[in-house]
Backbone as JSON Lines, residues from 0, in Angstrom:
{"i":0,"aa":"M","n":[-212.76,132.43,280.77],"ca":[-212.8,131.41,279.74],"c":[-212.11,130.16,280.28]}
{"i":1,"aa":"K","n":[-212.79,129.07,280.17],"ca":[-212.24,127.79,280.62],"c":[-211.24,127.27,279.6]}
{"i":2,"aa":"L","n":[-210.06,126.89,280.05],"ca":[-209.01,126.43,279.16],"c":[-208.76,124.93,279.23]}
{"i":3,"aa":"Q","n":[-209.33,124.28,280.21],"ca":[-209.13,122.85,280.37],"c":[-210.32,122.08,279.81]}
{"i":4,"aa":"P","n":[-210.07,120.95,279.12],"ca":[-211.19,120.16,278.59],"c":[-211.98,119.51,279.71]}
{"i":5,"aa":"D","n":[-213.26,119.25,279.43],"ca":[-214.13,118.59,280.41],"c":[-213.86,117.1,280.5]}
{"i":6,"aa":"S","n":[-213.35,116.51,279.44],"ca":[-213.17,115.06,279.42],"c":[-211.73,114.67,279.75]}
{"i":7,"aa":"S","n":[-211.56,113.4,280.02],"ca":[-210.24,112.89,280.37],"c":[-209.4,112.68,279.11]}
{"i":8,"aa":"P","n":[-208.07,112.54,279.28],"ca":[-207.21,112.31,278.12],"c":[-207.57,111.01,277.4]}
{"i":9,"aa":"A","n":[-207.14,110.93,276.16],"ca":[-207.45,109.79,275.31],"c":[-206.88,108.5,275.87]}
{"i":10,"aa":"Q","n":[-207.64,107.43,275.75],"ca":[-207.16,106.11,276.11],"c":[-206.32,105.5,275.0]}
{"i":11,"aa":"F","n":[-206.6,105.92,273.75],"ca":[-205.93,105.34,272.59],"c":[-205.27,106.45,271.78]}
{"i":12,"aa":"T","n":[-203.94,106.37,271.69],"ca":[-203.2,107.35,270.91],"c":[-202.36,106.63,269.86]}
{"i":13,"aa":"I","n":[-202.06,107.36,268.81],"ca":[-201.24,106.81,267.74],"c":[-199.79,107.05,268.12]}
{"i":14,"aa":"S","n":[-199.07,105.96,268.33],"ca":[-197.69,106.06,268.81],"c":[-196.67,106.1,267.7]}
{"i":15,"aa":"A","n":[-197.03,105.68,266.49],"ca":[-196.11,105.75,265.34],"c":[-196.9,105.52,264.06]}
{"i":16,"aa":"Q","n":[-196.32,106.01,262.96],"ca":[-196.91,105.81,261.64],"c":[-195.78,105.83,260.65]}
{"i":17,"aa":"G","n":[-195.86,104.98,259.65],"ca":[-194.83,104.93,258.63],"c":[-195.32,104.17,257.42]}
{"i":18,"aa":"P","n":[-194.45,103.95,256.45],"ca":[-194.87,103.22,255.24],"c":[-195.43,101.85,255.58]}
{"i":19,"aa":"G","n":[-196.71,101.64,255.27],"ca":[-197.32,100.33,255.45],"c":[-197.8,100.0,256.85]}
{"i":20,"aa":"F","n":[-197.79,100.96,257.78],"ca":[-198.25,100.63,259.14],"c":[-198.68,101.87,259.91]}
{"i":21,"aa":"V","n":[-199.41,101.62,260.98],"ca":[-199.72,102.6,262.01],"c":[-199.68,101.85,263.33]}
{"i":22,"aa":"M","n":[-199.25,102.52,264.39],"ca":[-199.22,101.9,265.71],"c":[-200.13,102.67,266.66]}
{"i":23,"aa":"V","n":[-200.93,101.93,267.41],"ca":[-201.81,102.53,268.43],"c":[-201.42,101.92,269.76]}
{"i":24,"aa":"N","n":[-201.05,102.77,270.7],"ca":[-200.6,102.32,272.02],"c":[-199.54,101.24,271.91]}
{"i":25,"aa":"G","n":[-198.65,101.37,270.93],"ca":[-197.54,100.44,270.76],"c":[-197.85,99.17,269.98]}
{"i":26,"aa":"V","n":[-199.09,98.99,269.54],"ca":[-199.48,97.81,268.77],"c":[-199.49,98.19,267.29]}
{"i":27,"aa":"R","n":[-198.78,97.42,266.48],"ca":[-198.63,97.72,265.05],"c":[-199.77,97.12,264.23]}
{"i":28,"aa":"Y","n":[-200.31,97.92,263.3],"ca":[-201.36,97.5,262.38],"c":[-200.88,97.76,260.97]}
{"i":29,"aa":"E","n":[-201.01,96.76,260.11],"ca":[-200.58,96.89,258.72],"c":[-201.77,96.83,257.77]}
{"i":30,"aa":"H","n":[-202.95,97.18,258.28],"ca":[-204.18,97.25,257.51],"c":[-204.96,98.46,258.02]}
{"i":31,"aa":"G","n":[-205.97,98.86,257.27],"ca":[-206.77,99.99,257.69],"c":[-207.45,99.74,259.03]}
{"i":32,"aa":"I","n":[-207.54,100.8,259.83],"ca":[-208.19,100.71,261.14],"c":[-209.03,101.96,261.38]}
{"i":33,"aa":"C","n":[-209.96,101.83,262.3],"ca":[-210.6,103.0,262.88],"c":[-210.29,102.93,264.37]}
{"i":34,"aa":"V","n":[-210.08,104.1,264.94],"ca":[-209.73,104.2,266.36],"c":[-210.32,105.5,266.89]}
{"i":35,"aa":"G","n":[-210.72,105.46,268.14],"ca":[-211.26,106.67,268.77],"c":[-210.55,106.96,270.06]}
{"i":36,"aa":"S","n":[-210.7,108.17,270.53],"ca":[-210.04,108.54,271.78],"c":[-210.46,107.61,272.92]}
{"i":37,"aa":"D","n":[-211.65,107.05,272.82],"ca":[-212.11,106.07,273.82],"c":[-212.65,104.81,273.15]}
{"i":38,"aa":"M","n":[-212.15,104.51,271.95],"ca":[-212.6,103.34,271.18],"c":[-211.38,102.57,270.69]}
{"i":39,"aa":"P","n":[-211.23,101.31,271.08],"ca":[-210.06,100.55,270.63],"c":[-210.04,100.37,269.12]}
{"i":40,"aa":"P","n":[-208.86,100.16,268.55],"ca":[-208.75,99.98,267.1],"c":[-209.56,98.79,266.61]}
{"i":41,"aa":"E","n":[-210.18,98.97,265.44],"ca":[-210.92,97.92,264.76],"c":[-210.49,97.94,263.3]}
{"i":42,"aa":"V","n":[-210.6,96.81,262.63],"ca":[-210.33,96.74,261.19],"c":[-211.32,97.68,260.49]}
{"i":43,"aa":"W","n":[-210.79,98.48,259.55],"ca":[-211.63,99.45,258.82],"c":[-210.98,99.74,257.47]}
{"i":44,"aa":"G","n":[-211.74,99.68,256.42],"ca":[-211.24,100.07,255.11],"c":[-210.12,99.2,254.57]}
{"i":45,"aa":"Q","n":[-210.09,97.94,254.95],"ca":[-208.99,97.07,254.55],"c":[-208.95,96.83,253.05]}
{"i":46,"aa":"D","n":[-210.04,97.13,252.34],"ca":[-210.06,96.95,250.89],"c":[-209.63,98.2,250.13]}
{"i":47,"aa":"G","n":[-209.21,99.22,250.85],"ca":[-208.66,100.42,250.22],"c":[-209.67,101.51,249.94]}
{"i":48,"aa":"F","n":[-209.16,102.62,249.45],"ca":[-209.94,103.82,249.23],"c":[-211.11,103.6,248.27]}
{"i":49,"aa":"A","n":[-210.87,102.94,247.16],"ca":[-211.91,102.76,246.14],"c":[-213.11,101.99,246.67]}
{"i":50,"aa":"A","n":[-212.93,101.19,247.69],"ca":[-214.02,100.37,248.23],"c":[-214.79,101.05,249.36]}
{"i":51,"aa":"L","n":[-214.41,102.26,249.76],"ca":[-215.12,102.93,250.85],"c":[-216.58,103.16,250.48]}
{"i":52,"aa":"A","n":[-217.46,102.86,251.43],"ca":[-218.9,103.01,251.24],"c":[-219.49,103.74,252.45]}
{"i":53,"aa":"E","n":[-220.74,104.12,252.32],"ca":[-221.41,104.82,253.41],"c":[-221.35,104.02,254.71]}
{"i":54,"aa":"S","n":[-221.4,102.7,254.61],"ca":[-221.35,101.85,255.81],"c":[-220.04,102.02,256.57]}
{"i":55,"aa":"H","n":[-218.94,102.28,255.87],"ca":[-217.66,102.52,256.55],"c":[-217.74,103.76,257.43]}
{"i":56,"aa":"F","n":[-218.39,104.8,256.92],"ca":[-218.49,106.04,257.67],"c":[-219.53,105.95,258.78]}
{"i":57,"aa":"A","n":[-220.56,105.13,258.58],"ca":[-221.54,104.9,259.63],"c":[-220.88,104.27,260.85]}
{"i":58,"aa":"R","n":[-219.9,103.4,260.63],"ca":[-219.17,102.78,261.75],"c":[-218.41,103.82,262.56]}
{"i":59,"aa":"L","n":[-217.97,104.88,261.91],"ca":[-217.16,105.89,262.6],"c":[-217.96,106.75,263.56]}
{"i":60,"aa":"I","n":[-219.28,106.74,263.46],"ca":[-220.09,107.59,264.33],"c":[-220.74,106.82,265.47]}
{"i":61,"aa":"K","n":[-220.46,105.54,265.56],"ca":[-221.16,104.73,266.56],"c":[-220.88,105.14,268.0]}
{"i":62,"aa":"N","n":[-219.74,105.77,268.26],"ca":[-219.48,106.18,269.64],"c":[-219.68,107.68,269.84]}
{"i":63,"aa":"Q","n":[-220.48,108.29,268.97],"ca":[-220.91,109.68,269.09],"c":[-219.73,110.65,269.09]}
{"i":64,"aa":"A","n":[-218.85,110.5,268.13],"ca":[-217.71,111.4,268.0],"c":[-218.19,112.79,267.61]}
{"i":65,"aa":"E","n":[-217.45,113.79,268.04],"ca":[-217.77,115.16,267.61],"c":[-217.05,115.51,266.31]}
{"i":66,"aa":"I","n":[-215.97,114.79,266.01],"ca":[-215.25,115.01,264.76],"c":[-214.65,113.69,264.28]}
{"i":67,"aa":"V","n":[-214.64,113.51,262.97],"ca":[-214.07,112.33,262.34],"c":[-212.92,112.77,261.45]}
{"i":68,"aa":"I","n":[-211.79,112.12,261.6],"ca":[-210.61,112.35,260.77],"c":[-210.45,111.13,259.87]}
{"i":69,"aa":"V","n":[-210.31,111.37,258.57],"ca":[-210.15,110.27,257.63],"c":[-208.79,110.39,256.96]}
{"i":70,"aa":"G","n":[-207.97,109.36,257.13],"ca":[-206.67,109.29,256.47],"c":[-206.8,108.39,255.26]}
{"i":71,"aa":"T","n":[-206.51,108.93,254.08],"ca":[-206.77,108.21,252.83],"c":[-205.53,107.53,252.25]}
{"i":72,"aa":"G","n":[-204.55,107.24,253.06],"ca":[-203.34,106.57,252.58],"c":[-202.22,107.56,252.36]}
{"i":73,"aa":"N","n":[-201.31,107.23,251.45],"ca":[-200.14,108.07,251.22],"c":[-200.48,109.43,250.63]}
{"i":74,"aa":"R","n":[-201.61,109.51,249.94],"ca":[-201.99,110.79,249.37],"c":[-203.44,111.09,249.71]}
{"i":75,"aa":"Q","n":[-203.73,112.38,249.76],"ca":[-205.09,112.83,250.05],"c":[-205.99,112.55,248.84]}
{"i":76,"aa":"Q","n":[-207.13,111.9,249.13],"ca":[-208.13,111.61,248.11],"c":[-209.48,111.93,248.73]}
{"i":77,"aa":"F","n":[-210.4,112.42,247.92],"ca":[-211.7,112.8,248.47],"c":[-212.77,111.79,248.07]}
{"i":78,"aa":"P","n":[-213.45,111.21,249.09],"ca":[-214.54,110.27,248.79],"c":[-215.7,111.01,248.11]}
{"i":79,"aa":"K","n":[-216.52,110.27,247.41],"ca":[-217.72,110.85,246.81],"c":[-218.62,111.36,247.94]}
{"i":80,"aa":"P","n":[-219.27,112.5,247.73],"ca":[-220.11,113.08,248.8],"c":[-221.16,112.12,249.34]}
{"i":81,"aa":"G","n":[-221.69,111.24,248.5],"ca":[-222.72,110.31,248.97],"c":[-222.27,109.4,250.09]}
{"i":82,"aa":"V","n":[-221.01,109.0,250.08],"ca":[-220.55,108.1,251.14],"c":[-220.33,108.84,252.45]}
{"i":83,"aa":"L","n":[-220.22,110.17,252.38],"ca":[-220.03,110.99,253.59],"c":[-221.35,111.49,254.16]}
{"i":84,"aa":"R","n":[-222.44,111.18,253.46],"ca":[-223.77,111.69,253.85],"c":[-224.11,111.4,255.31]}
{"i":85,"aa":"V","n":[-223.79,110.21,255.78],"ca":[-224.13,109.83,257.15],"c":[-223.49,110.78,258.16]}
{"i":86,"aa":"L","n":[-222.27,111.24,257.89],"ca":[-221.62,112.2,258.79],"c":[-222.36,113.53,258.77]}
{"i":87,"aa":"M","n":[-222.7,113.98,257.57],"ca":[-223.41,115.25,257.43],"c":[-224.79,115.21,258.08]}
{"i":88,"aa":"E","n":[-225.5,114.1,257.89],"ca":[-226.84,113.97,258.47],"c":[-226.82,113.99,259.99]}
{"i":89,"aa":"H","n":[-225.73,113.54,260.59],"ca":[-225.61,113.53,262.05],"c":[-224.91,114.78,262.57]}
{"i":90,"aa":"G","n":[-224.58,115.7,261.69],"ca":[-223.95,116.96,262.12],"c":[-222.54,116.76,262.67]}
{"i":91,"aa":"I","n":[-221.84,115.75,262.19],"ca":[-220.49,115.47,262.67],"c":[-219.49,116.08,261.71]}
{"i":92,"aa":"G","n":[-218.59,116.88,262.25],"ca":[-217.54,117.47,261.44],"c":[-216.55,116.41,261.01]}
{"i":93,"aa":"F","n":[-215.95,116.61,259.85],"ca":[-214.97,115.65,259.37],"c":[-213.91,116.37,258.55]}
{"i":94,"aa":"E","n":[-212.75,115.76,258.5],"ca":[-211.63,116.24,257.69],"c":[-211.05,115.06,256.94]}
{"i":95,"aa":"I","n":[-210.69,115.29,255.7],"ca":[-210.08,114.27,254.86],"c":[-208.65,114.7,254.6]}
{"i":96,"aa":"M","n":[-207.68,113.82,254.84],"ca":[-206.27,114.14,254.64],"c":[-205.48,112.86,254.42]}
{"i":97,"aa":"N","n":[-204.21,112.98,254.11],"ca":[-203.41,111.75,253.99],"c":[-203.26,111.14,255.39]}
{"i":98,"aa":"T","n":[-202.89,109.89,255.45],"ca":[-202.88,109.18,256.73],"c":[-201.86,109.74,257.72]}
{"i":99,"aa":"A","n":[-200.7,110.17,257.25],"ca":[-199.71,110.75,258.18],"c":[-200.27,112.0,258.86]}
{"i":100,"aa":"A","n":[-200.88,112.88,258.08],"ca":[-201.47,114.1,258.65],"c":[-202.65,113.74,259.56]}
{"i":101,"aa":"A","n":[-203.44,112.74,259.17],"ca":[-204.58,112.32,259.98],"c":[-204.12,111.81,261.35]}
{"i":102,"aa":"C","n":[-203.02,111.07,261.38],"ca":[-202.49,110.57,262.66],"c":[-202.08,111.72,263.58]}
{"i":103,"aa":"R","n":[-201.38,112.69,263.02],"ca":[-200.96,113.85,263.82],"c":[-202.16,114.62,264.34]}
{"i":104,"aa":"T","n":[-203.13,114.87,263.46],"ca":[-204.32,115.64,263.84],"c":[-205.13,114.89,264.89]}
{"i":105,"aa":"Y","n":[-205.28,113.6,264.7],"ca":[-206.0,112.78,265.69],"c":[-205.37,112.92,267.07]}
{"i":106,"aa":"N","n":[-204.05,112.78,267.15],"ca":[-203.37,112.86,268.44],"c":[-203.55,114.21,269.1]}
{"i":107,"aa":"I","n":[-203.49,115.28,268.32],"ca":[-203.67,116.63,268.88],"c":[-205.08,116.77,269.46]}
{"i":108,"aa":"L","n":[-206.08,116.37,268.68],"ca":[-207.46,116.5,269.15],"c":[-207.74,115.59,270.35]}
{"i":109,"aa":"A","n":[-207.21,114.38,270.31],"ca":[-207.41,113.45,271.43],"c":[-206.74,113.99,272.7]}
{"i":110,"aa":"A","n":[-205.55,114.59,272.55],"ca":[-204.84,115.14,273.71],"c":[-205.59,116.32,274.32]}
{"i":111,"aa":"E","n":[-206.37,117.0,273.5],"ca":[-207.19,118.12,273.98],"c":[-208.45,117.62,274.68]}
{"i":112,"aa":"G","n":[-208.66,116.31,274.68],"ca":[-209.85,115.75,275.31],"c":[-211.06,115.74,274.41]}
{"i":113,"aa":"R","n":[-210.87,115.95,273.12],"ca":[-211.98,115.94,272.16],"c":[-212.43,114.51,271.89]}
{"i":114,"aa":"K","n":[-213.68,114.35,271.6],"ca":[-214.25,113.04,271.24],"c":[-214.03,112.86,269.75]}
{"i":115,"aa":"V","n":[-212.9,112.27,269.38],"ca":[-212.47,112.15,267.99],"c":[-212.36,110.69,267.59]}
{"i":116,"aa":"V","n":[-212.66,110.42,266.32],"ca":[-212.49,109.09,265.74],"c":[-211.72,109.26,264.44]}
{"i":117,"aa":"A","n":[-210.79,108.35,264.19],"ca":[-210.03,108.37,262.94],"c":[-210.25,107.08,262.18]}
{"i":118,"aa":"G","n":[-210.51,107.21,260.9],"ca":[-210.52,106.08,259.97],"c":[-209.25,106.2,259.16]}
{"i":119,"aa":"L","n":[-208.36,105.25,259.29],"ca":[-207.03,105.35,258.69],"c":[-206.78,104.23,257.68]}
{"i":120,"aa":"L","n":[-206.59,104.61,256.43],"ca":[-206.25,103.64,255.4],"c":[-204.74,103.49,255.34]}
{"i":121,"aa":"I","n":[-204.28,102.29,255.17],"ca":[-202.85,102.0,255.1],"c":[-202.56,101.44,253.71]}
{"i":122,"aa":"D","n":[-201.76,102.17,252.95],"ca":[-201.36,101.67,251.63],"c":[-200.36,100.54,251.84]}
{"i":123,"aa":"P","n":[-200.54,99.43,251.15],"ca":[-199.57,98.33,251.29],"c":[-198.22,98.74,250.72]}
{"i":124,"aa":"L","n":[-197.19,98.17,251.27],"ca":[-195.85,98.43,250.73],"c":[-195.75,97.78,249.35]}
{"i":125,"aa":"P","n":[-195.09,98.45,248.43],"ca":[-194.95,97.85,247.1],"c":[-194.1,96.59,247.19]}
{"i":126,"aa":"H","n":[-194.46,95.62,246.37],"ca":[-193.7,94.37,246.32],"c":[-192.4,94.63,245.56]}
{"i":127,"aa":"T","n":[-191.3,94.31,246.19],"ca":[-190.0,94.48,245.55],"c":[-189.46,93.12,245.17]}
{"i":128,"aa":"P","n":[-189.32,92.87,243.86],"ca":[-188.81,91.56,243.45],"c":[-187.37,91.38,243.89]}
{"i":129,"aa":"I","n":[-187.03,90.17,244.2],"ca":[-185.66,89.85,244.62],"c":[-184.84,89.55,243.37]}
{"i":130,"aa":"A","n":[-183.74,90.24,243.25],"ca":[-182.87,90.02,242.1],"c":[-182.11,88.71,242.3]}
{"i":131,"aa":"V","n":[-182.09,87.92,241.26],"ca":[-181.39,86.64,241.32],"c":[-180.35,86.63,240.2]}
{"i":132,"aa":"R","n":[-179.14,86.35,240.58],"ca":[-178.08,86.23,239.58],"c":[-178.09,84.82,239.0]}
{"i":133,"aa":"G","n":[-177.67,84.69,237.79],"ca":[-177.66,83.39,237.1],"c":[-176.87,82.32,237.85]}
{"i":134,"aa":"D","n":[-175.77,82.71,238.52],"ca":[-174.94,81.7,239.2],"c":[-175.51,81.29,240.55]}
{"i":135,"aa":"D","n":[-176.62,81.97,241.0],"ca":[-177.27,81.61,242.25],"c":[-178.29,80.49,242.06]}
{"i":136,"aa":"L","n":[-178.6,80.16,240.83],"ca":[-179.65,79.18,240.56],"c":[-179.23,77.78,240.84]}
């Protein structure tokens, strides 16, 4: 049984993830992106989960990925089956999870030499109002 992957290691890995951001190869992104093991990050899903359409998922298969990982932000949410149809029609496996789990899973699969693409939604940080005291005015 062969234990080594046929392909080379990923060119693009997720180097960090946290509230309001994800980093790929040390570059910070504060909006949704798609990235592949051999596909540089591109803007993806910047309008959030509710705006995801079939066209978003069609973009994820353009480099012939064998699996697509979808990170839906801080919490796992499931898109309507119709928007995932393009993945099913092309026989591409996919997993839906929160973005932190998607980042970890993407890195594991990419390190194994798998042809993986991740669509990662980034929830914006909540706006925190600045408290102003009366004597500061």
